[in-house]
C-alpha positions as CSV (number, residue, x, y, z in Angstrom):
1,M,113.5,73.0,113.5
2,Q,117.1,74.3,115.0
3,A,119.9,74.8,113.1
4,E,123.5,76.9,112.4
5,L,123.1,78.6,109.2
6,G,126.6,79.7,107.2
7,L,125.3,82.5,104.3
8,S,127.4,83.8,101.6
9,G,126.6,85.3,98.4
10,R,125.1,88.5,97.2
11,A,121.6,90.5,97.4
12,A,120.8,93.7,95.6
13,G,124.4,94.5,94.6
14,Q,126.1,93.9,97.7
15,R,128.1,91.1,99.0
16,L,126.7,88.7,102.2
17,R,128.2,86.3,104.5
18,G,127.6,85.7,108.2
19,R,126.2,83.1,110.6
20,V,122.9,82.6,111.9
21,L,121.8,80.4,114.6
22,A,117.8,79.7,113.3
23,G,114.8,78.2,115.2
24,L,112.0,77.6,113.7
25,V,108.0,76.5,114.6
26,P,104.9,76.6,112.4
27,E,104.3,79.6,112.6
28,A,107.1,81.6,114.0
29,L,110.9,82.0,113.9
30,R,114.1,83.2,115.4
31,L,117.0,83.8,113.7
32,E,120.0,85.7,115.6
33,G,122.5,86.5,113.6
34,L,126.0,86.1,114.9
35,A,129.2,88.2,115.7
36,P,132.7,87.1,116.3
37,F,132.3,88.1,119.9
38,G,129.7,90.1,121.6
39,A,125.9,90.6,121.2
40,P,124.5,89.1,118.1
41,V,124.2,91.2,115.4
42,F,120.8,91.2,115.0
43,I,117.9,89.3,116.4
44,L,115.1,89.2,114.2
45,V,111.7,86.8,115.8
46,A,108.5,86.7,114.1
47,D,105.0,85.6,115.5
48,G,102.2,84.9,112.4
49,P,101.9,87.5,110.2
50,R,103.9,90.5,112.8
51,G,108.2,90.6,112.6
52,T,110.7,92.3,115.0
53,L,113.9,93.0,114.2
54,L,116.5,94.3,116.9
55,L,119.7,95.3,115.7
56,S,121.1,95.5,119.8
57,R,124.3,97.1,118.0
58,E,123.2,100.1,116.5
59,R,120.6,100.3,118.8
60,R,117.7,100.5,116.1
61,V,114.4,98.4,116.1
62,V,111.8,97.6,113.0
63,Q,108.3,96.3,114.7
64,D,105.6,95.4,113.4
65,E,106.4,94.3,109.7
66,A,105.6,91.4,108.2
67,P,108.3,88.9,108.3
68,A,108.8,87.7,104.8
69,E,109.5,91.6,103.9
70,I,111.9,92.4,106.9
71,L,113.8,89.1,105.4
72,N,113.7,90.1,102.7
73,A,115.4,94.1,103.3
74,L,117.6,92.0,105.8
75,V,118.8,88.8,103.3
76,G,117.0,89.6,100.1
77,I,115.0,86.7,100.9
78,R,111.2,87.1,100.6
79,L,110.2,84.2,102.7
80,G,108.3,83.7,105.1
81,P,108.0,81.5,109.0
82,D,106.6,78.0,107.5
83,D,108.4,78.6,104.0
84,L,111.7,79.4,105.4
85,R,111.2,76.1,107.9
86,A,110.1,74.3,104.4
87,M,113.1,75.5,102.5
88,L,115.6,74.2,104.8
89,S,114.4,71.1,105.3
90,G,114.3,70.6,101.6
91,C,110.7,70.6,101.2
92,V,111.1,73.6,98.6
93,R,107.8,75.5,100.5
94,A,105.1,74.7,103.0
95,A,102.0,74.4,100.4
96,G,103.4,71.4,99.4
97,E,100.7,69.7,98.4
98,S,101.0,68.5,94.5
99,T,98.5,68.5,91.1
100,T,100.4,67.2,88.0
101,A,103.9,65.5,87.5
102,R,106.1,64.9,84.5
103,A,108.6,62.3,84.0
104,Y,112.5,62.9,82.9
105,G,113.5,59.3,81.7
106,A,113.2,57.5,84.6
107,D,114.9,58.8,87.5
108,W,113.9,62.5,87.1
109,L,110.5,63.7,88.1
110,A,109.2,67.7,88.1
111,V,106.2,68.0,90.2
112,D,103.7,70.8,90.1
113,L,102.4,72.4,92.8
114,A,98.5,73.5,93.6
115,A,100.2,76.8,95.9
116,G,102.1,77.6,92.7
117,G,105.4,76.1,91.4
118,T,107.8,73.3,90.9
119,A,109.6,70.7,92.7
120,Y,112.0,68.4,90.6
121,L,112.6,65.1,92.4
122,R,115.3,63.1,91.4
123,R,115.4,58.9,92.0
124,I,118.3,57.9,94.5
125,G,118.6,54.1,94.7
126,N,114.8,52.9,95.2
127,A,113.7,56.6,96.6
128,W,112.9,59.9,95.5
129,R,114.3,62.9,96.9
130,I,113.9,66.7,96.4
131,V,116.6,67.6,94.5
132,A,115.6,71.6,93.3
133,G,112.4,73.9,93.2
134,R,111.2,77.0,91.8
135,Y,108.4,79.3,92.9
136,G,107.2,83.2,92.8
137,G,110.7,84.1,91.2
138,L,113.1,82.2,93.3
139,E,115.1,78.6,92.7
140,I,116.4,76.5,95.1
141,D,119.1,73.7,94.8
142,Y,120.1,71.5,97.3
143,P,123.5,70.3,96.4
144,A,124.4,68.7,99.6
145,F,122.4,66.4,101.9
146,Q,123.6,65.0,105.4
147,G,121.7,61.4,105.5
148,A,118.1,62.7,104.4
149,R,118.3,66.2,105.2
150,P,120.1,68.8,103.1
151,S,123.4,70.4,104.5
152,Q,123.3,73.3,101.6
153,A,120.5,74.9,99.9
154,V,121.5,77.9,96.9
155,L,119.2,80.1,96.2
156,R,118.9,82.5,93.3
157,G,116.9,85.0,91.8
158,A,116.4,88.8,90.5
159,D,119.9,89.9,91.5
160,L,120.1,87.2,94.4
161,E,122.4,84.3,94.9
162,L,122.7,82.7,98.1
163,A,124.2,79.8,100.1
164,L,122.8,78.6,103.1
165,T,125.4,75.9,104.6
166,L,123.5,74.2,107.6
167,S,125.0,72.5,110.2
168,Q,124.0,71.0,114.0
169,V,120.4,70.6,112.9
170,E,117.9,69.5,115.1
171,V,114.2,68.2,114.4
172,N,111.2,67.2,116.1
173,G,112.7,69.0,119.6
174,D,111.8,70.6,122.5
175,L,111.6,74.0,121.4
176,P,109.0,76.0,123.1
177,R,107.0,78.9,121.0
178,D,107.0,81.4,123.8
179,Q,110.9,80.9,124.5
180,L,111.3,81.3,120.6
181,I,110.0,84.8,120.1
182,A,110.7,86.5,123.3
183,L,112.5,89.6,122.8
184,K,112.5,92.7,125.1
185,I,113.4,95.9,123.3
186,P,115.4,98.3,125.5
187,D,115.2,101.6,126.3
188,G,116.3,104.0,123.9
189,V,116.2,101.9,121.0
190,A,115.4,104.3,117.4
191,P,113.0,103.0,115.5
192,L,114.0,101.8,111.6
193,S,112.3,101.7,108.7
194,L,113.0,98.7,106.1
195,E,113.6,100.9,103.6
196,Q,116.9,102.0,105.5
197,L,117.1,98.5,107.1
198,R,116.9,97.8,103.1
199,K,120.3,100.2,101.9
200,A,123.0,98.9,104.7
201,G,121.7,95.4,105.9
202,P,123.7,94.0,108.8
203,L,125.3,90.9,106.7
204,S,126.5,93.0,104.4
205,Q,130.2,93.8,103.7
């Protein structure tokens, strides 16, 4: 999946706004925070359980941390590559096998997930569509769609309310994994801890 994400909202008491280019394949991702001009504000790559975040303008780097923890420190979302891809594509979470379901009238279903959490489906015409979900303290709403895919996701949690607007979406295209995760760290870049990143995320206003 490839897309441009428009972010707006707040996390950890900070207002957030920005645009991010996202490339996601199973167990890997690349996120580039766009600046009005010049180099990206940040580049985050993840390959399995290991992630690297380069802040090119500040010449700082976070290395060998869990991708979900880097993303949480960056924008307040604790999601790994597969859960982020599933959330953006309208599937709530990657481990989406269902266990039980409850009907609310003729047009609503609440489906419990084996890995934890619930997906909420609404009947639209003759088909069911996931319009919201909840797991791990995170609530996800899909208020707008482009065809069968969501064009916006709204995430809410403890001290988090963040809207992600998707554009230029491409799914099942050619996205080579080795190119996706390639990232050269320049000489002279200083290390940065997750706590330092959390206090001064590059998307905070």
